[in-house]
GUMI-870417 format. One record per atom (N, C-alpha, C): atom name; x, y, z. Coordinates in nm, 4 decimals. Example, Ala and Ser with C-alpha at 12.3 -4.5 7.8 and 13.67 -1.06 7.14 Angstrom:
// GUMI-870417
REC_atom_c1_c2_c3
REC_N_1.3190_-0.5690_0.7800
REC_CA_1.2300_-0.4500_0.7800
REC_C_1.3200_-0.3300_0.7800
REC_N_1.2850_-0.2250_0.7080
REC_CA_1.3670_-0.1060_0.7140
REC_C_1.2900_0.0030_0.7870
***
This chain:
// GUMI-870417
REC_atom_c1_c2_c3
REC_N_9.2870_8.9242_9.7478
REC_CA_9.2200_9.0404_9.7931
REC_C_9.3163_9.1621_9.7963
REC_N_9.4378_9.1272_9.8513
REC_CA_9.5355_9.2366_9.8668
REC_C_9.5767_9.2956_9.7382
REC_N_9.5804_9.2127_9.6183
REC_CA_9.6156_9.2692_9.4936
REC_C_9.5096_9.3618_9.4507
REC_N_9.3900_9.3462_9.4721
REC_CA_9.2826_9.4251_9.4249
REC_C_9.2912_9.5592_9.5049
REC_N_9.3239_9.5559_9.6264
REC_CA_9.3488_9.6788_9.7051
REC_C_9.4612_9.7609_9.6629
REC_N_9.5814_9.6991_9.6378
REC_CA_9.6899_9.7523_9.5825
REC_C_9.6713_9.8214_9.4447
REC_N_9.5959_9.7455_9.3514
REC_CA_9.5602_9.8155_9.2258
REC_C_9.4711_9.9367_9.2426
REC_N_9.3764_9.9351_9.3398
REC_CA_9.3005_10.0586_9.3669
REC_C_9.3827_10.1638_9.4185
REC_N_9.4778_10.1301_9.5064
REC_CA_9.5639_10.2436_9.5611
REC_C_9.6514_10.3006_9.4545
REC_N_9.7014_10.2197_9.3658
REC_CA_9.7933_10.2573_9.2532
REC_C_9.7050_10.3471_9.1623
REC_N_9.5849_10.3063_9.1204
REC_CA_9.5111_10.3930_9.0364
REC_C_9.4687_10.5238_9.1072
REC_N_9.4368_10.5225_9.2261
REC_CA_9.4101_10.6432_9.3112
REC_C_9.5296_10.7338_9.3074
REC_N_9.6427_10.6863_9.3262
REC_CA_9.7680_10.7693_9.3108
REC_C_9.7821_10.8293_9.1761
REC_N_9.7663_10.7540_9.0763
REC_CA_9.7725_10.8155_8.9395
REC_C_9.6672_10.9159_8.9106
REC_N_9.5516_10.9036_8.9698
REC_CA_9.4515_11.0098_8.9493
REC_C_9.4842_11.1335_9.0288
REC_N_9.5341_11.1156_9.1445
REC_CA_9.5830_11.2317_9.2266
REC_C_9.6970_11.3108_9.1615
REC_N_9.7947_11.2388_9.1119
REC_CA_9.9062_11.2932_9.0413
REC_C_9.8532_11.3616_8.9073
REC_N_9.7704_11.3062_8.8447
REC_CA_9.7194_11.3656_8.7153
REC_C_9.6502_11.4987_8.7403
REC_N_9.5666_11.5001_8.8484
REC_CA_9.4941_11.6270_8.8810
REC_C_9.5884_11.7256_8.9360
REC_N_9.6954_11.6864_9.0081
REC_CA_9.7838_11.7774_9.0646
REC_C_9.8735_11.8490_8.9544
REC_N_9.9205_11.7637_8.8609
REC_CA_10.0224_11.8120_8.7663
REC_C_9.9616_11.8437_8.6354
REC_N_9.8379_11.7931_8.5923
REC_CA_9.7742_11.8321_8.4710
REC_C_9.8288_11.7324_8.3613
REC_N_9.8952_11.6210_8.3918
REC_CA_9.9424_11.5301_8.2983
REC_C_9.8992_11.3853_8.3452
REC_N_9.8060_11.3252_8.2584
REC_CA_9.7618_11.1915_8.3012
REC_C_9.8390_11.0790_8.2203
REC_N_9.8883_10.9824_8.2960
REC_CA_9.9580_10.8672_8.2400
REC_C_9.8565_10.7661_8.1903
REC_N_9.8832_10.7207_8.0704
REC_CA_9.7971_10.6086_8.0248
REC_C_9.8874_10.5121_7.9497
REC_N_9.8366_10.4048_7.8973
REC_CA_9.9162_10.2887_7.8362
REC_C_10.0074_10.3471_7.7223
REC_N_9.9699_10.4314_7.6432
REC_CA_10.0474_10.4617_7.5272
REC_C_10.1226_10.6045_7.5460
REC_N_10.1285_10.6481_7.6579
REC_CA_10.1937_10.7752_7.6827
REC_C_10.1288_10.8680_7.7856
REC_N_10.1557_10.9966_7.7625
REC_CA_10.0864_11.0902_7.8657
REC_C_9.9921_11.1799_7.7870
REC_N_9.9019_11.2269_7.8488
REC_CA_9.8024_11.3162_7.8018
REC_C_9.8061_11.4494_7.8894
REC_N_9.8215_11.5655_7.8203
REC_CA_9.8261_11.6919_7.8867
REC_C_9.6864_11.7522_7.8954
REC_N_9.6635_11.8322_7.9957
REC_CA_9.5353_11.8936_8.0133
REC_C_9.5017_12.0050_7.9225
REC_N_9.5970_12.0861_7.8964
REC_CA_9.5705_12.1993_7.8174
REC_C_9.5461_12.1784_7.6664
REC_N_9.6304_12.1014_7.5894
REC_CA_9.6009_12.0716_7.4564
REC_C_9.4778_11.9822_7.4235
REC_N_9.4623_11.8950_7.5120
REC_CA_9.3600_11.7901_7.4896
REC_C_9.2658_11.7770_7.6171
REC_N_9.1926_11.8719_7.6502
REC_CA_9.1171_11.8583_7.7757
REC_C_9.0158_11.7455_7.7810
REC_N_8.9406_11.7225_7.6824
REC_CA_8.8394_11.6060_7.6833
REC_C_8.9093_11.4706_7.6968
REC_N_9.0128_11.4573_7.6299
REC_CA_9.0907_11.3279_7.6316
REC_C_9.1536_11.3173_7.7779
REC_N_9.2056_11.4207_7.8243
REC_CA_9.2675_11.4104_7.9582
REC_C_9.1604_11.3792_8.0638
REC_N_9.0474_11.4458_8.0615
REC_CA_8.9505_11.4209_8.1665
REC_C_8.8774_11.2801_8.1509
REC_N_8.8809_11.2262_8.0198
REC_CA_8.8227_11.0904_8.0076
REC_C_8.9221_10.9952_8.0660
REC_N_9.0497_11.0084_8.0450
REC_CA_9.1520_10.9218_8.1090
REC_C_9.1339_10.9257_8.2700
REC_N_9.1256_11.0501_8.3164
REC_CA_9.1226_11.0683_8.4569
REC_C_8.9959_10.9987_8.5222
REC_N_8.8779_11.0242_8.4594
REC_CA_8.7508_10.9582_8.5110
REC_C_8.7536_10.8039_8.4988
REC_N_8.8106_10.7578_8.3875
REC_CA_8.8194_10.6132_8.3665
REC_C_8.9028_10.5439_8.4805
REC_N_9.0177_10.6148_8.5015
REC_CA_9.1116_10.5608_8.6096
REC_C_9.0374_10.5686_8.7456
REC_N_8.9682_10.6801_8.7661
REC_CA_8.9029_10.6916_8.8998
REC_C_8.7893_10.5873_8.9132
REC_N_8.7257_10.5618_8.8050
REC_CA_8.6094_10.4623_8.8093
REC_C_8.6677_10.3171_8.8363
REC_N_8.7834_10.2855_8.7706
REC_CA_8.8451_10.1608_8.8049
REC_C_8.8892_10.1467_8.9499
REC_N_8.9471_10.2580_9.0091
REC_CA_8.9956_10.2621_9.1409
REC_C_8.8749_10.2306_9.2325
REC_N_8.7645_10.3056_9.2091
REC_CA_8.6382_10.2853_9.2987
REC_C_8.5965_10.1439_9.2755
REC_N_8.5961_10.0831_9.1644
REC_CA_8.5532_9.9484_9.1339
REC_C_8.6477_9.8547_9.2108
REC_N_8.7674_9.8786_9.2146
REC_CA_8.8576_9.7923_9.2966
REC_C_8.8308_9.8018_9.4471
REC_N_8.8001_9.9188_9.5066
REC_CA_8.7688_9.9398_9.6382
REC_C_8.6386_9.8619_9.6735
REC_N_8.5364_9.8721_9.5823
REC_CA_8.4066_9.8137_9.6133
REC_C_8.4266_9.6636_9.6100
REC_N_8.5060_9.6081_9.5130
REC_CA_8.5277_9.4663_9.5120
REC_C_8.5959_9.4179_9.6317
REC_N_8.6962_9.4952_9.6792
REC_CA_8.7648_9.4595_9.8061
REC_C_8.6639_9.4509_9.9272
REC_N_8.5766_9.5605_9.9349
REC_CA_8.4816_9.5717_10.0404
REC_C_8.3872_9.4567_10.0329
REC_N_8.3437_9.4129_9.9193
REC_CA_8.2560_9.3033_9.9144
REC_C_8.3284_9.1761_9.9538
REC_N_8.4563_9.1647_9.9205
REC_CA_8.5247_9.0405_9.9619
REC_C_8.5490_9.0330_10.1191
REC_N_8.5696_9.1524_10.1784
REC_CA_8.5888_9.1420_10.3265
REC_C_8.4580_9.1232_10.3951
REC_N_8.3431_9.1596_10.3403
REC_CA_8.2155_9.1479_10.4017
REC_C_8.1630_9.0053_10.3935
REC_N_8.2237_8.9238_10.3188
REC_CA_8.1793_8.7862_10.3014
REC_C_8.2461_8.7024_10.4010
***
């Protein structure tokens, strides 16, 4: 359970840094907001979705 929470925290941190700096980290490099806005926001939304999914999975695990 702790690994899932840590993954959610790490992804949340990456989303926060991406929104703050305008540079999103992904597997194959970095995506900047100005030259590629759609690609940037897709990366940010996907990372945020995975973070939320991790927190929901952790909450379900604790409720059992």
